[in-house]
C-alpha positions as CSV (number, residue, x, y, z in Angstrom):
1,M,89.7,237.9,166.9
2,K,87.4,238.3,170.6
3,K,88.8,235.9,173.2
4,Y,85.5,235.0,175.4
5,T,85.4,233.6,179.0
6,K,81.9,233.2,179.1
7,I,78.9,234.4,177.4
8,D,75.2,235.6,178.2
9,F,72.2,234.4,176.7
10,P,68.6,234.7,177.6
11,F,69.0,230.9,179.9
12,G,71.9,231.4,181.3
13,K,76.1,231.6,181.1
14,I,78.3,229.8,178.7
15,F,82.1,229.2,179.5
16,P,83.8,228.3,176.7
17,A,86.6,225.7,176.8
18,E,90.1,226.1,176.7
19,Q,90.9,224.2,173.3
20,T,89.0,223.9,170.1
21,F,86.9,220.8,168.8
22,Y,85.2,221.9,166.3
23,D,86.5,223.4,163.2
24,C,86.5,227.1,163.8
25,S,90.4,227.7,162.6
26,G,91.4,226.8,165.8
27,Q,88.4,228.5,168.2
28,T,86.6,226.9,170.6
29,I,83.5,229.6,169.6
30,C,82.4,230.2,166.3
31,Q,79.6,233.0,165.2
32,Y,77.7,233.0,162.3
33,G,75.3,236.0,162.5
34,E,72.9,235.1,165.1
35,I,74.2,231.3,165.4
36,W,76.5,230.4,167.7
37,K,78.8,227.3,168.1
38,I,80.4,226.6,171.4
39,D,82.4,224.0,172.7
40,T,82.2,223.6,177.1
41,V,84.3,221.1,179.3
42,T,82.5,223.0,182.2
43,T,78.8,224.1,181.7
44,A,75.7,222.0,181.9
45,L,72.6,222.7,180.0
46,V,70.0,221.6,181.9
47,T,65.5,221.3,180.6
48,D,63.0,220.2,182.0
49,R,63.5,216.9,180.1
50,K,66.9,216.7,180.7
51,E,70.7,217.4,181.6
52,Y,72.9,217.7,179.2
53,T,77.0,217.6,180.4
54,P,80.2,217.2,178.8
55,K,81.4,213.8,179.5
56,L,84.2,212.5,181.8
57,L,85.8,209.0,180.7
58,Q,88.5,206.9,182.2
59,S,90.7,204.2,179.8
60,C,89.6,200.7,182.3
61,M,93.2,199.3,181.1
62,N,95.3,202.8,181.7
63,P,93.6,204.7,184.3
64,E,95.8,207.3,184.2
65,I,94.4,208.3,180.7
66,I,91.6,210.4,181.4
67,T,89.2,212.3,178.5
68,V,86.7,215.4,178.2
69,I,84.5,215.5,176.0
70,P,83.4,218.6,175.3
71,L,80.0,219.3,175.1
72,H,78.7,221.1,171.2
73,L,75.8,223.4,171.4
74,E,75.1,225.8,168.7
75,I,72.6,227.9,169.6
76,D,70.2,230.0,167.5
77,T,69.1,233.6,169.1
78,I,66.6,233.5,166.2
79,Q,64.8,230.7,166.6
80,K,65.7,230.7,170.1
81,K,67.1,227.2,169.7
82,I,69.4,225.0,171.1
83,L,71.3,221.8,169.5
84,I,72.8,219.9,171.4
85,V,75.2,217.3,169.9
86,Q,77.2,215.0,172.2
87,Q,78.7,211.3,170.6
88,N,76.5,210.8,167.4
89,T,73.1,212.5,168.7
90,K,71.8,215.8,168.3
91,E,68.7,217.0,170.0
92,E,67.2,220.1,170.0
93,V,65.4,222.5,172.3
94,Y,63.2,225.4,172.2
95,Y,64.7,227.6,175.0
96,E,61.5,230.1,175.0
97,K,59.1,227.1,175.2
98,E,60.3,225.0,178.1
99,R,62.8,226.0,180.9
100,V,66.1,226.0,180.5
101,F,69.2,227.0,182.4
102,T,72.9,226.7,183.2
103,R,75.2,225.6,185.9
104,L,78.9,224.9,186.0
105,W,79.7,220.8,185.7
106,Q,83.2,219.1,187.2
107,G,83.3,215.9,186.1
108,S,83.9,213.4,189.1
109,L,85.3,209.8,188.0
110,L,82.6,206.9,189.6
111,K,84.0,204.3,192.0
112,R,82.6,201.4,191.2
113,G,83.2,197.8,193.3
114,C,84.0,195.4,190.8
115,E,82.8,191.5,191.8
116,N,85.0,189.6,189.2
117,C,88.8,191.1,189.3
118,K,90.1,190.9,185.9
119,G,93.1,192.9,187.0
120,C,92.5,195.8,184.9
121,G,94.3,198.3,187.5
122,R,90.8,200.1,187.3
123,C,91.0,199.9,191.2
C-alpha cells in the first residue's frame, strides 16, 4: 500500500496523521474510488463560515496528559464535497460552491488564569 506524506486536492494540501484513527487496516488514509477518508493532526480546513482544526486537550487533573483529537475528513472528488467529522458532529462543505483552503495547524495549550484555585495542578 502506498504511503502518503501529503495529498494534493483542488482546495489545498492535506498531511495525514502518523497513526491510524479510522478502521482502515492500520492506515490513516482510505481510498474507495473517488472517496478519500483521511485523519490529520497537522492540517486545518478553512471555509468562509468556519475553521475546522484538530483538537488539543489537556487533562485538568493530570496536566502532563495531552491528547490530540484528529480532524476526520471524507472527501468526495466527484461531488466536490468534504464531510468533516469531529466529536460527534458532521458538517458538509462543497468546495466548488464556497471558498475552501487548507493551512498547517500547530496546536497550543491555553494558559488560563484561575480565580478560585481548586488545586487541580493545571498551573
